[in-house]
Biotite code that builds the C-alpha atoms (Angstrom):
import biotite.structure as struc

atoms = struc.array([
    struc.Atom([257.267, -21.931, 168.088], chain_id="A", res_id=1, res_name="UNK", atom_name="CA", element="C"),
    struc.Atom([260.239, -21.123, 170.430], chain_id="A", res_id=2, res_name="UNK", atom_name="CA", element="C"),
    struc.Atom([261.864, -18.929, 167.448], chain_id="A", res_id=3, res_name="UNK", atom_name="CA", element="C"),
    struc.Atom([258.657, -17.066, 167.089], chain_id="A", res_id=4, res_name="UNK", atom_name="CA", element="C"),
    struc.Atom([258.505, -16.259, 170.864], chain_id="A", res_id=5, res_name="UNK", atom_name="CA", element="C"),
    struc.Atom([262.167, -15.299, 170.848], chain_id="A", res_id=6, res_name="UNK", atom_name="CA", element="C"),
    struc.Atom([261.531, -12.884, 167.759], chain_id="A", res_id=7, res_name="UNK", atom_name="CA", element="C"),
    struc.Atom([258.344, -11.313, 169.719], chain_id="A", res_id=8, res_name="UNK", atom_name="CA", element="C"),
    struc.Atom([260.754, -11.048, 172.928], chain_id="A", res_id=9, res_name="UNK", atom_name="CA", element="C"),
    struc.Atom([263.120, -9.168, 170.971], chain_id="A", res_id=10, res_name="UNK", atom_name="CA", element="C"),
    struc.Atom([260.518, -6.609, 170.016], chain_id="A", res_id=11, res_name="UNK", atom_name="CA", element="C"),
    struc.Atom([260.064, -5.890, 174.020], chain_id="A", res_id=12, res_name="UNK", atom_name="CA", element="C"),
    struc.Atom([263.748, -5.739, 175.200], chain_id="A", res_id=13, res_name="UNK", atom_name="CA", element="C"),
    struc.Atom([265.032, -2.406, 176.573], chain_id="A", res_id=14, res_name="UNK", atom_name="CA", element="C"),
    struc.Atom([267.104, 0.133, 175.119], chain_id="A", res_id=15, res_name="UNK", atom_name="CA", element="C"),
    struc.Atom([266.720, 3.995, 174.470], chain_id="A", res_id=16, res_name="UNK", atom_name="CA", element="C"),
    struc.Atom([267.409, 5.818, 171.370], chain_id="A", res_id=17, res_name="UNK", atom_name="CA", element="C"),
    struc.Atom([265.784, 9.023, 169.700], chain_id="A", res_id=18, res_name="UNK", atom_name="CA", element="C"),
    struc.Atom([264.140, 8.876, 166.316], chain_id="A", res_id=19, res_name="UNK", atom_name="CA", element="C"),
    struc.Atom([266.162, 10.032, 163.202], chain_id="A", res_id=20, res_name="UNK", atom_name="CA", element="C"),
    struc.Atom([263.520, 11.679, 161.076], chain_id="A", res_id=21, res_name="UNK", atom_name="CA", element="C"),
    struc.Atom([262.416, 15.226, 159.970], chain_id="A", res_id=22, res_name="UNK", atom_name="CA", element="C"),
    struc.Atom([259.061, 14.162, 159.036], chain_id="A", res_id=23, res_name="UNK", atom_name="CA", element="C"),
    struc.Atom([255.969, 16.218, 160.168], chain_id="A", res_id=24, res_name="UNK", atom_name="CA", element="C"),
    struc.Atom([253.145, 14.264, 161.444], chain_id="A", res_id=25, res_name="UNK", atom_name="CA", element="C"),
    struc.Atom([251.134, 14.190, 158.003], chain_id="A", res_id=26, res_name="UNK", atom_name="CA", element="C"),
    struc.Atom([254.296, 12.972, 155.919], chain_id="A", res_id=27, res_name="UNK", atom_name="CA", element="C"),
    struc.Atom([255.049, 10.709, 158.695], chain_id="A", res_id=28, res_name="UNK", atom_name="CA", element="C"),
    struc.Atom([251.816, 8.845, 158.226], chain_id="A", res_id=29, res_name="UNK", atom_name="CA", element="C"),
    struc.Atom([252.429, 8.522, 154.469], chain_id="A", res_id=30, res_name="UNK", atom_name="CA", element="C"),
    struc.Atom([255.749, 7.110, 155.160], chain_id="A", res_id=31, res_name="UNK", atom_name="CA", element="C"),
    struc.Atom([254.689, 4.733, 157.960], chain_id="A", res_id=32, res_name="UNK", atom_name="CA", element="C"),
    struc.Atom([251.122, 3.664, 157.218], chain_id="A", res_id=33, res_name="UNK", atom_name="CA", element="C"),
    struc.Atom([251.850, 0.362, 155.127], chain_id="A", res_id=34, res_name="UNK", atom_name="CA", element="C"),
    struc.Atom([252.796, -2.987, 155.743], chain_id="A", res_id=35, res_name="UNK", atom_name="CA", element="C"),
    struc.Atom([256.396, -3.810, 157.167], chain_id="A", res_id=36, res_name="UNK", atom_name="CA", element="C"),
    struc.Atom([258.396, -7.063, 157.487], chain_id="A", res_id=37, res_name="UNK", atom_name="CA", element="C"),
    struc.Atom([261.566, -7.818, 159.403], chain_id="A", res_id=38, res_name="UNK", atom_name="CA", element="C"),
    struc.Atom([264.529, -7.527, 157.122], chain_id="A", res_id=39, res_name="UNK", atom_name="CA", element="C"),
    struc.Atom([267.159, -8.236, 160.007], chain_id="A", res_id=40, res_name="UNK", atom_name="CA", element="C"),
    struc.Atom([267.779, -7.987, 163.498], chain_id="A", res_id=41, res_name="UNK", atom_name="CA", element="C"),
    struc.Atom([270.900, -6.799, 165.279], chain_id="A", res_id=42, res_name="UNK", atom_name="CA", element="C"),
    struc.Atom([270.987, -8.838, 168.646], chain_id="A", res_id=43, res_name="UNK", atom_name="CA", element="C"),
    struc.Atom([273.686, -7.967, 170.954], chain_id="A", res_id=44, res_name="UNK", atom_name="CA", element="C"),
    struc.Atom([275.900, -6.863, 168.026], chain_id="A", res_id=45, res_name="UNK", atom_name="CA", element="C"),
    struc.Atom([275.236, -9.765, 165.913], chain_id="A", res_id=46, res_name="UNK", atom_name="CA", element="C"),
    struc.Atom([273.265, -9.321, 162.559], chain_id="A", res_id=47, res_name="UNK", atom_name="CA", element="C"),
    struc.Atom([270.629, -11.974, 162.272], chain_id="A", res_id=48, res_name="UNK", atom_name="CA", element="C"),
    struc.Atom([269.407, -12.201, 158.682], chain_id="A", res_id=49, res_name="UNK", atom_name="CA", element="C"),
    struc.Atom([267.247, -14.753, 156.660], chain_id="A", res_id=50, res_name="UNK", atom_name="CA", element="C"),
    struc.Atom([265.419, -16.196, 159.535], chain_id="A", res_id=51, res_name="UNK", atom_name="CA", element="C"),
    struc.Atom([262.568, -18.293, 158.556], chain_id="A", res_id=52, res_name="UNK", atom_name="CA", element="C"),
    struc.Atom([260.386, -16.889, 161.050], chain_id="A", res_id=53, res_name="UNK", atom_name="CA", element="C"),
    struc.Atom([260.893, -13.224, 159.885], chain_id="A", res_id=54, res_name="UNK", atom_name="CA", element="C"),
    struc.Atom([258.368, -13.701, 157.004], chain_id="A", res_id=55, res_name="UNK", atom_name="CA", element="C"),
    struc.Atom([255.809, -14.782, 159.637], chain_id="A", res_id=56, res_name="UNK", atom_name="CA", element="C"),
    struc.Atom([255.980, -11.477, 161.578], chain_id="A", res_id=57, res_name="UNK", atom_name="CA", element="C"),
    struc.Atom([254.276, -8.780, 159.749], chain_id="A", res_id=58, res_name="UNK", atom_name="CA", element="C"),
    struc.Atom([253.675, -5.246, 161.065], chain_id="A", res_id=59, res_name="UNK", atom_name="CA", element="C"),
    struc.Atom([250.653, -3.061, 159.551], chain_id="A", res_id=60, res_name="UNK", atom_name="CA", element="C"),
    struc.Atom([250.576, 0.710, 160.428], chain_id="A", res_id=61, res_name="UNK", atom_name="CA", element="C"),
    struc.Atom([247.074, 2.339, 159.786], chain_id="A", res_id=62, res_name="UNK", atom_name="CA", element="C"),
    struc.Atom([246.243, 6.039, 159.698], chain_id="A", res_id=63, res_name="UNK", atom_name="CA", element="C"),
    struc.Atom([243.982, 5.879, 162.714], chain_id="A", res_id=64, res_name="UNK", atom_name="CA", element="C"),
    struc.Atom([247.141, 5.605, 164.827], chain_id="A", res_id=65, res_name="UNK", atom_name="CA", element="C"),
    struc.Atom([247.061, 1.583, 165.470], chain_id="A", res_id=66, res_name="UNK", atom_name="CA", element="C"),
    struc.Atom([249.378, -0.953, 164.314], chain_id="A", res_id=67, res_name="UNK", atom_name="CA", element="C"),
    struc.Atom([248.830, -4.694, 163.968], chain_id="A", res_id=68, res_name="UNK", atom_name="CA", element="C"),
    struc.Atom([251.538, -7.302, 164.467], chain_id="A", res_id=69, res_name="UNK", atom_name="CA", element="C"),
    struc.Atom([250.749, -10.615, 162.741], chain_id="A", res_id=70, res_name="UNK", atom_name="CA", element="C"),
    struc.Atom([252.588, -13.748, 164.205], chain_id="A", res_id=71, res_name="UNK", atom_name="CA", element="C"),
    struc.Atom([251.670, -17.431, 164.006], chain_id="A", res_id=72, res_name="UNK", atom_name="CA", element="C"),
    struc.Atom([249.040, -17.064, 166.434], chain_id="A", res_id=73, res_name="UNK", atom_name="CA", element="C"),
    struc.Atom([247.063, -14.098, 164.462], chain_id="A", res_id=74, res_name="UNK", atom_name="CA", element="C"),
    struc.Atom([246.942, -10.607, 164.567], chain_id="A", res_id=75, res_name="UNK", atom_name="CA", element="C"),
    struc.Atom([247.025, -8.158, 167.364], chain_id="A", res_id=76, res_name="UNK", atom_name="CA", element="C"),
    struc.Atom([246.212, -4.597, 167.316], chain_id="A", res_id=77, res_name="UNK", atom_name="CA", element="C"),
    struc.Atom([248.066, -1.670, 169.287], chain_id="A", res_id=78, res_name="UNK", atom_name="CA", element="C"),
    struc.Atom([248.387, 1.797, 169.369], chain_id="A", res_id=79, res_name="UNK", atom_name="CA", element="C"),
    struc.Atom([251.186, 4.052, 167.870], chain_id="A", res_id=80, res_name="UNK", atom_name="CA", element="C"),
    struc.Atom([251.543, 7.791, 168.793], chain_id="A", res_id=81, res_name="UNK", atom_name="CA", element="C"),
    struc.Atom([253.858, 10.726, 167.602], chain_id="A", res_id=82, res_name="UNK", atom_name="CA", element="C"),
    struc.Atom([255.202, 12.323, 170.407], chain_id="A", res_id=83, res_name="UNK", atom_name="CA", element="C"),
    struc.Atom([255.525, 15.971, 169.699], chain_id="A", res_id=84, res_name="UNK", atom_name="CA", element="C"),
    struc.Atom([257.790, 16.595, 172.641], chain_id="A", res_id=85, res_name="UNK", atom_name="CA", element="C"),
    struc.Atom([260.264, 13.902, 171.861], chain_id="A", res_id=86, res_name="UNK", atom_name="CA", element="C"),
    struc.Atom([259.665, 14.226, 168.313], chain_id="A", res_id=87, res_name="UNK", atom_name="CA", element="C"),
    struc.Atom([259.536, 10.491, 167.906], chain_id="A", res_id=88, res_name="UNK", atom_name="CA", element="C"),
    struc.Atom([256.872, 7.637, 167.223], chain_id="A", res_id=89, res_name="UNK", atom_name="CA", element="C"),
    struc.Atom([255.997, 5.453, 170.235], chain_id="A", res_id=90, res_name="UNK", atom_name="CA", element="C"),
    struc.Atom([254.582, 2.179, 169.867], chain_id="A", res_id=91, res_name="UNK", atom_name="CA", element="C"),
    struc.Atom([252.238, 0.921, 172.494], chain_id="A", res_id=92, res_name="UNK", atom_name="CA", element="C"),
    struc.Atom([251.620, -2.356, 174.263], chain_id="A", res_id=93, res_name="UNK", atom_name="CA", element="C"),
    struc.Atom([249.393, -2.576, 177.093], chain_id="A", res_id=94, res_name="UNK", atom_name="CA", element="C"),
    struc.Atom([249.242, 0.939, 177.412], chain_id="A", res_id=95, res_name="UNK", atom_name="CA", element="C"),
    struc.Atom([252.987, 1.164, 178.027], chain_id="A", res_id=96, res_name="UNK", atom_name="CA", element="C"),
    struc.Atom([255.571, 2.502, 175.466], chain_id="A", res_id=97, res_name="UNK", atom_name="CA", element="C"),
    struc.Atom([257.236, -0.900, 174.223], chain_id="A", res_id=98, res_name="UNK", atom_name="CA", element="C"),
    struc.Atom([259.067, 0.295, 171.004], chain_id="A", res_id=99, res_name="UNK", atom_name="CA", element="C"),
    struc.Atom([260.275, 3.571, 169.528], chain_id="A", res_id=100, res_name="UNK", atom_name="CA", element="C"),
    struc.Atom([260.997, 4.306, 165.905], chain_id="A", res_id=101, res_name="UNK", atom_name="CA", element="C"),
    struc.Atom([264.553, 5.257, 165.551], chain_id="A", res_id=102, res_name="UNK", atom_name="CA", element="C"),
    struc.Atom([264.482, 5.903, 161.932], chain_id="A", res_id=103, res_name="UNK", atom_name="CA", element="C"),
    struc.Atom([262.177, 6.017, 158.976], chain_id="A", res_id=104, res_name="UNK", atom_name="CA", element="C"),
    struc.Atom([262.076, 6.452, 155.365], chain_id="A", res_id=105, res_name="UNK", atom_name="CA", element="C"),
    struc.Atom([260.138, 4.875, 152.486], chain_id="A", res_id=106, res_name="UNK", atom_name="CA", element="C"),
    struc.Atom([262.260, 1.632, 152.094], chain_id="A", res_id=107, res_name="UNK", atom_name="CA", element="C"),
    struc.Atom([263.518, 1.144, 156.043], chain_id="A", res_id=108, res_name="UNK", atom_name="CA", element="C"),
    struc.Atom([262.134, 1.452, 159.333], chain_id="A", res_id=109, res_name="UNK", atom_name="CA", element="C"),
    struc.Atom([264.113, 0.817, 162.588], chain_id="A", res_id=110, res_name="UNK", atom_name="CA", element="C"),
    struc.Atom([262.645, -0.254, 165.582], chain_id="A", res_id=111, res_name="UNK", atom_name="CA", element="C"),
    struc.Atom([264.199, 0.074, 169.107], chain_id="A", res_id=112, res_name="UNK", atom_name="CA", element="C"),
    struc.Atom([262.581, -1.900, 172.203], chain_id="A", res_id=113, res_name="UNK", atom_name="CA", element="C"),
    struc.Atom([261.911, 0.427, 175.060], chain_id="A", res_id=114, res_name="UNK", atom_name="CA", element="C"),
    struc.Atom([261.324, -1.443, 178.423], chain_id="A", res_id=115, res_name="UNK", atom_name="CA", element="C"),
    struc.Atom([263.148, -0.909, 181.470], chain_id="A", res_id=116, res_name="UNK", atom_name="CA", element="C"),
    struc.Atom([263.779, -4.586, 182.802], chain_id="A", res_id=117, res_name="UNK", atom_name="CA", element="C"),
    struc.Atom([266.857, -5.253, 180.528], chain_id="A", res_id=118, res_name="UNK", atom_name="CA", element="C"),
    struc.Atom([269.691, -3.283, 179.104], chain_id="A", res_id=119, res_name="UNK", atom_name="CA", element="C"),
    struc.Atom([270.055, -4.803, 175.687], chain_id="A", res_id=120, res_name="UNK", atom_name="CA", element="C"),
    struc.Atom([271.118, -3.404, 172.478], chain_id="A", res_id=121, res_name="UNK", atom_name="CA", element="C"),
    struc.Atom([268.849, -4.949, 169.949], chain_id="A", res_id=122, res_name="UNK", atom_name="CA", element="C"),
    struc.Atom([267.561, -3.101, 166.897], chain_id="A", res_id=123, res_name="UNK", atom_name="CA", element="C"),
    struc.Atom([264.925, -4.310, 164.501], chain_id="A", res_id=124, res_name="UNK", atom_name="CA", element="C"),
    struc.Atom([265.235, -3.515, 160.780], chain_id="A", res_id=125, res_name="UNK", atom_name="CA", element="C"),
    struc.Atom([262.020, -3.788, 158.775], chain_id="A", res_id=126, res_name="UNK", atom_name="CA", element="C"),
    struc.Atom([261.406, -3.176, 155.076], chain_id="A", res_id=127, res_name="UNK", atom_name="CA", element="C"),
    struc.Atom([258.002, -2.627, 153.375], chain_id="A", res_id=128, res_name="UNK", atom_name="CA", element="C"),
    struc.Atom([256.099, -5.429, 151.735], chain_id="A", res_id=129, res_name="UNK", atom_name="CA", element="C"),
    struc.Atom([255.811, -4.666, 148.062], chain_id="A", res_id=130, res_name="UNK", atom_name="CA", element="C"),
])
């Protein structure tokens, strides 16, 4: 349980990066809207791989601009939005931007937590579930 909470907390630790993608919004949906699982996390410069809890945390993006996060306590649904001004995808939690997609392609999605309380350099690498 503590590891699961730690992983979820990593999702909400602050740092700001811009998205590295040249996809238009329609193509972005084609690449983004699938089910993703954590591949590894860079936490304060240290790569964390093969954590048993990673497979329990699934993120599913939908065309209706929502995403669901599955954890051991069940699914929660949130909103995602393409920010045309910043040219990036922002993921909202409780009506606040909590995460930003730094980079995305067919096989990789990189999430950066965006909260102002702490200045950490955690990066979450996801891969699609096949």
